[in-house]
C-alpha positions in Angstrom: -97.3 -32.6 8.6 -96.6 -30.5 5.6 -98.9 -29.3 2.9 -99.2 -31.8 0.0 -99.7 -29.0 -2.4 -96.3 -27.6 -1.5 -94.8 -30.9 -2.0 -96.2 -31.2 -5.5 -95.3 -27.7 -6.4 -91.8 -27.5 -4.9 -90.5 -30.9 -4.2 -86.9 -29.7 -4.3 -87.5 -27.5 -1.3 -88.8 -30.6 0.6 -85.7 -32.6 -0.5 -83.4 -29.8 0.7 -85.2 -29.8 4.1 -84.9 -33.5 4.4 -81.2 -33.4 3.4 -80.4 -30.7 5.9 -82.1 -32.7 8.7 -79.9 -35.7 7.8 -83.1 -37.6 7.0 -84.1 -39.9 4.1 -84.5 -37.9 0.9 -86.0 -40.8 -1.1 -89.2 -40.5 1.0 -90.0 -37.5 -1.0 -90.2 -39.3 -4.2 -92.1 -42.1 -2.6 -94.6 -39.7 -1.2 -95.0 -38.0 -4.6 -95.7 -41.3 -6.2 -98.2 -42.3 -3.4 -99.9 -38.9 -3.7 -100.4 -39.4 -7.5 -101.8 -42.8 -6.9 -104.2 -41.3 -4.2 -105.4 -38.6 -6.6 -105.8 -41.0 -9.4 -107.8 -43.6 -7.5 -110.0 -40.8 -6.0 -110.7 -39.5 -9.5 -111.4 -43.1 -10.7 -113.7 -43.7 -7.7 -115.7 -40.5 -8.4 -116.1 -41.4 -12.0 -117.4 -44.9 -11.2 -119.8 -43.5 -8.6 -121.1 -40.8 -11.1 -121.7 -43.6 -13.6 -123.5 -45.8 -10.9 -125.8 -42.9 -10.0 -126.7 -42.3 -13.6 -127.3 -46.0 -14.2 -129.5 -46.0 -11.1 -131.8 -43.3 -12.8 -132.1 -45.4 -16.0 -133.1 -48.7 -14.5 -136.5 -47.8 -13.3 -137.4 -46.5 -16.7 -136.3 -49.7 -18.6 -138.1 -52.9 -19.3 -137.5 -56.4 -20.7 -134.1 -57.2 -22.0 -132.9 -53.7 -21.7 -133.5 -53.7 -18.0 -131.9 -57.1 -17.6 -128.8 -55.8 -19.3 -128.8 -52.6 -17.2 -129.2 -54.7 -14.0 -126.3 -56.8 -15.0 -124.2 -53.8 -15.7 -125.2 -52.3 -12.4 -123.9 -55.5 -10.6 -120.5 -55.2 -12.4 -120.4 -51.5 -11.7 -121.1 -52.2 -8.0 -118.2 -54.5 -7.7 -116.0 -52.0 -9.6 -117.0 -49.2 -7.1 -116.2 -51.3 -4.1 -112.8 -52.2 -5.5 -112.2 -48.5 -6.4 -113.2 -47.5 -2.8 -110.8 -50.0 -1.3 -108.1 -48.8 -3.7 -108.7 -45.2 -2.7 -108.5 -46.0 1.1 -105.2 -47.9 0.7 -103.7 -45.2 -1.4 -104.8 -42.5 1.1 -103.5 -44.5 3.9 -100.1 -45.0 2.2 -99.9 -41.2 1.5 -100.6 -40.4 5.1 -98.2 -42.9 6.5 -95.4 -41.5 4.3 -96.5 -37.9 5.0 -96.2 -38.4 8.7 -92.6 -39.6 8.2 -91.5 -36.2 6.9 -90.2 -33.6 9.4 -91.3 -30.0 9.2 -89.7 -27.8 6.4 -86.8 -26.0 8.1 -86.3 -22.3 7.4 -83.5 -21.9 4.7 -81.2 -19.9 7.0 -81.2 -22.4 9.9 -77.5 -23.6 10.4 -77.0 -27.0 8.8 -75.5 -29.9 10.8 -75.7 -31.9 14.1 -75.9 -31.1 17.7 -72.6 -29.1 17.8 -73.2 -27.1 14.6 -75.4 -24.4 16.1 -74.6 -20.7 15.9 -74.4 -18.3 18.8 -76.8 -15.3 18.4 -75.7 -13.5 21.6 -74.2 -13.8 25.0 -75.8 -12.1 27.8 -73.9 -11.6 31.2 -70.5 -12.6 32.3 -69.5 -15.9 34.1 -68.1 -15.2 37.5 -64.4 -15.6 38.1 -64.3 -17.9 41.1 -60.5 -18.0 41.1 -60.4 -14.2 41.6 -62.9 -14.5 44.4 -60.5 -17.0 46.0 -62.6 -20.2 46.0 -63.3 -23.3 44.0 -67.0 -23.5 43.2 -69.0 -26.5 44.4 -71.3 -28.3 42.0 -75.1 -28.2 42.5 -75.5 -31.5 44.2 -72.9 -30.8 46.9 -74.5 -27.4 47.5 -78.0 -29.0 47.5 -76.9 -31.5 50.1 -75.3 -28.7 52.3 -78.5 -26.7 52.0 -80.7 -29.8 52.8 -82.3 -29.1 49.4 -81.6 -32.2 47.2 -81.7 -35.8 48.1 -80.9 -38.2 45.2 -79.9 -41.2 47.3 -83.5 -41.6 48.7 -84.8 -40.8 45.2 -82.8 -43.7 43.8 -83.9 -46.0 46.7 -87.6 -45.3 46.1 -87.8 -44.8 42.3 -84.5 -45.7 40.8 -81.6 -43.7 39.0 -82.4 -40.2 37.9 -85.1 -39.6 40.4 -84.7 -37.2 43.4 -86.4 -35.4 46.2 -86.4 -31.7 46.6 -86.5 -31.0 50.4 -86.7 -27.9 52.7 -85.4 -24.9 50.8 -85.2 -27.0 47.7 -89.0 -27.5 47.7 -89.5 -23.9 48.5 -87.1 -22.9 45.7 -89.1 -24.8 43.2 -92.4 -23.2 44.3 -90.7 -19.8 44.2 -89.5 -20.4 40.6 -92.9 -21.6 39.5 -94.9 -18.8 41.0 -92.4 -16.2 39.6 -92.5 -17.7 36.2 -96.3 -17.8 36.1 -96.5 -14.2 37.3 -94.1 -13.2 34.4 -96.3 -15.1 31.9 -99.5 -13.7 33.3 -98.3 -10.2 33.1 -97.1 -10.8 29.5 -100.8 -11.9 28.6 -100.6 -15.7 28.8 -103.5 -17.6 30.3 -102.2 -19.7 33.1 -103.1 -23.4 32.8 -102.7 -26.7 34.7 -102.8 -29.5 32.2 -103.3 -33.3 32.2 -100.1 -35.4 32.6 -101.7 -38.3 30.7 -102.9 -37.9 27.0 -104.3 -40.1 24.3 -102.2 -41.3 21.4 -103.8 -38.7 19.0 -102.3 -35.8 21.0 -98.9 -37.3 21.5 -98.6 -38.4 17.8 -100.2 -35.1 16.6 -97.4 -33.0 18.2 -94.7 -35.2 16.7 -93.6 -37.0 19.8 -94.3 -40.7 18.6 -91.7 -40.4 15.8 -88.1 -39.7 16.5 -88.8 -39.0 20.2 -90.8 -42.3 20.7 -88.1 -44.0 22.7 -88.3 -41.3 25.3 -92.0 -41.5 25.9 -93.6 -43.4 28.8 -96.7 -45.4 27.7 -99.4 -46.9 29.9 -100.3 -49.7 27.5 -103.3 -51.0 29.4 -105.0 -47.6 29.2 -103.7 -46.4 25.7 -102.4 -43.2 27.4 -99.0 -41.6 27.5 -97.2 -39.6 30.2 -96.2 -36.2 28.6 -92.6 -35.2 28.3 -93.8 -31.5 28.2 -97.1 -29.7 28.6 -96.6 -28.6 24.9 -98.6 -31.9 24.1 -101.8 -31.1 26.1 -101.5 -27.4 25.2 -101.4 -28.4 21.5 -104.3 -30.8 21.9 -106.3 -28.2 23.8 -107.9 -26.9 20.5 -107.6 -30.3 18.6 -110.4 -30.6 15.9 -111.5 -27.0 16.4 -111.8 -24.0 14.1 -110.7 -20.7 15.8 -111.9 -17.3 14.6 -108.8 -15.3 13.4 -110.0 -12.3 15.6 -109.1 -14.4 18.7 -105.5 -14.9 17.7 -102.9 -14.8 19.1 -103.9 -17.3 21.8 -101.3 -17.6 24.4 -101.1 -20.2 27.3 -98.6 -20.9 30.1 -98.9 -24.2 31.7 -97.3 -25.7 34.9 -97.0 -29.5 34.7 -95.0 -32.5 35.6 -92.8 -34.0 32.7 -91.7 -37.5 32.3 -88.9 -38.6 30.0 -87.1 -42.0 29.6 -83.8 -40.3 28.5 -83.2 -43.5 26.5 -80.4 -42.1 24.5 -78.4 -40.5 27.3 -76.9 -43.5 29.0 -73.9 -42.2 31.0 -74.7 -38.5 30.4 -75.2 -36.1 33.2 -75.7 -38.9 35.8 -74.7 -36.7 38.8 -77.4 -34.7 40.5 -80.5 -33.4 39.0 -79.5 -32.0 35.6 -81.0 -34.9 33.5 -83.8 -36.7 35.2 -86.8 -38.9 34.4 -89.4 -36.7 36.2 -89.4 -32.8 36.6 -91.7 -29.9 36.7 -91.9 -27.1 34.1 -93.6 -23.9 33.1 -94.2 -24.0 29.3 -95.4 -21.2 27.1 -97.6 -22.0 23.9 -98.9 -19.8 21.2 -101.4 -20.2 18.4 -101.0 -17.6 15.7 -101.6 -17.0 12.0 -98.9 -18.7 10.0 -97.6 -15.4 8.7 -97.1 -14.2 12.2 -95.1 -17.2 13.4 -91.5 -15.8 12.9 -92.3 -12.7 14.9 -94.1 -14.7 17.6 -91.0 -16.9 17.8 -88.8 -14.0 18.6 -91.3 -12.8 21.3 -91.1 -16.1 22.9 -87.4 -15.8 22.9 -87.5 -12.4 24.5 -89.6 -13.6 27.3 -87.2 -16.4 27.9 -84.3 -14.0 27.9 -86.2 -11.7 30.3 -86.8 -14.7 32.7 -83.1 -15.8 32.7 -81.8 -12.2 33.1 -84.2 -11.7 36.0 -82.5 -14.6 37.7 -79.2 -12.9 37.2 -77.7 -15.9 35.2 -75.1 -15.6 32.5 -76.3 -17.3 29.3 -76.0 -17.6 25.5 -78.7 -17.8 22.8 -78.2 -20.3 20.1 -79.8 -21.0 16.7 -80.2 -24.8 16.8 -78.8 -26.7 13.7 -81.1 -28.6 11.4 -80.1 -32.1 12.6 -81.0 -31.3 16.3 -84.5 -29.7 15.7 -86.8 -32.5 16.3 -89.5 -33.4 13.7 -92.0 -30.7 14.4 -89.7 -27.6 14.5 -88.9 -25.4 11.6 -86.6 -23.4 13.7 -85.5 -23.6 17.4 -83.6 -21.2 19.7 -82.1 -22.4 23.0 -80.9 -20.3 25.9 -78.0 -22.0 27.5 -76.9 -20.9 31.1 -73.4 -21.0 32.2 -72.7 -23.9 34.6 -69.5 -23.1 36.5 -68.4 -26.6 37.5 -69.0 -27.9 34.0 -67.2 -24.9 32.5 -69.7 -24.6 29.7 -73.1 -23.4 28.7 -76.0 -25.9 29.1 -79.6 -25.7 27.7 -82.2 -24.2 30.1 -84.9 -23.0 27.8 -85.9 -23.8 24.2 -88.5 -22.3 21.9 -89.6 -23.8 18.6 -91.6 -22.5 15.6 -93.6 -25.4 14.4 -95.4 -23.5 11.7 -98.4 -25.5 10.5 -96.9 -28.9 11.2 -98.8 -29.7 14.4 -102.1 -27.9 13.5 -102.4 -30.0 10.3 -102.0 -33.2 12.2 -104.3 -32.2 15.0 -106.9 -30.5 12.6 -106.7 -27.1 14.3 -107.7 -24.4 11.8 -108.5 -20.6 11.7 -111.4 -18.9 10.1 -110.2 -15.9 8.3 -113.2 -14.3 6.6 -114.7 -16.8 4.4 -111.6 -18.9 4.3 -110.6 -21.8 6.8 -106.9 -22.7 6.9 -104.4 -24.2 9.3 -102.8 -21.9 11.8 -99.3 -22.0 13.4 -98.2 -23.3 16.8 -95.2 -22.3 18.8 -93.8 -23.4 22.2 -91.2 -22.1 24.6 -89.9 -23.3 27.9 -90.1 -20.6 30.5 -88.7 -22.5 33.5 -87.5 -26.2 33.6 -87.2 -26.4 37.4 -84.3 -28.8 38.1 -81.9 -27.3 35.4 -82.8 -23.8 36.6 -82.1 -24.9 40.3 -78.6 -26.3 39.1 -77.8 -22.9 37.5 -79.0 -20.8 40.4 -77.1 -22.7 43.0 -73.9 -22.9 41.1 -73.8 -19.3 39.8 -74.9 -17.6 43.0 -73.0 -19.7 45.6 -70.7 -18.2 48.3 -67.5 -19.4 49.6 -69.2 -20.7 52.8 -71.7 -22.9 50.9 -74.6 -20.4 51.1 -76.4 -19.3 48.0 -77.5 -15.8 47.2 -81.2 -15.4 46.2 -81.8 -13.3 43.1 -84.1 -10.3 44.0 -86.9 -11.6 41.7 -87.3 -14.7 44.0 -87.0 -13.1 47.3 -90.7 -12.1 47.7 -91.6 -15.8 47.0 -89.1 -17.0 49.7 -90.3 -14.9 52.6 -87.8 -12.1 51.8 -84.7 -14.4 52.1 -81.6 -13.0 50.7 -79.5 -16.2 51.4 -80.1 -19.9 51.4 -77.8 -21.1 54.2 -76.4 -24.6 54.9 -78.5 -26.6 57.4 -77.4 -26.8 61.0 -75.9 -23.3 60.9 
């Protein structure tokens, strides 16, 4: 959530952010009104409580009619205090409800618009010219079946659409990717983590995933638990309700976890293969930093993502995501999109978001800076979303005979293999 003081001091900035996101601007004025009622009711309650305490000191010293009058006044005052307390609670609840409906404040220079209104920051690498090489590229599913690496038919039989098995070299390729990603993150100073796949509502809601993204979340209603769509959620919740000494920052974690998504709004999209699925594994980076360091940390996370994709020898572009496609918690988001030959376009492989103080305020995570305690900033960044990375690797490194060249980075994790070859060869 945003800082209420900022809302009171600069409501036009909040309105501009809501407008850029394509969200309801009227909520700003409703929140200002609710906040005024909250502060007024709080002041009224405090005044009545002070009067009640003062009256309580006078009653023991009074006698006769005076005492009777004071006791009557005390009874009336007690009822007024209870009513003011209820009013205060209702006003605070209304304010918090509206506050949680506001998205994070976007940075002023983020491109404005929807999903297609991003700007390209840079393009790294060149897509292969398969025509010049004399063959038409196969898509990842055909390659995966030739290699004995991907089985979507049995995935659908056992679990339904958008589930899959990785078999043989497919399973080995996932393990190679995960180990290589964790190795890079560890070398960069991240603490490796294995996180829970089930979290309480406080963690899910606190990170912003029960708002706009709620339709994509799997819930276990009997247990009041949620399956995470990303380890960002348990990583953000890791320091929930804690105060962290400023000298410990930055704190950086890299987690390997399964991820679960309904993909509720993607009916008919990317139905072939394993590009858009309900369950997948991912290595996620997460940082806790002082708010004034968040923009620099965001660029660091982006550089680690670029290093990863470059080491996999994939052509990709980096985009500055437009305001309407940020999600509630991000003030800015950069995506790295790899070239997918059979689709003829760049598709998202990694994403990194600067969430500033939005999540830490909701999760009550603060930093102690000298004598001051204040919210810190949280950031997240995908290092390796396994299925999409396998899609990009198979398609970009395929050979005319259906084999796939293994990037040098992964060879030590695959027993030195330089090629993945079709089964039965």
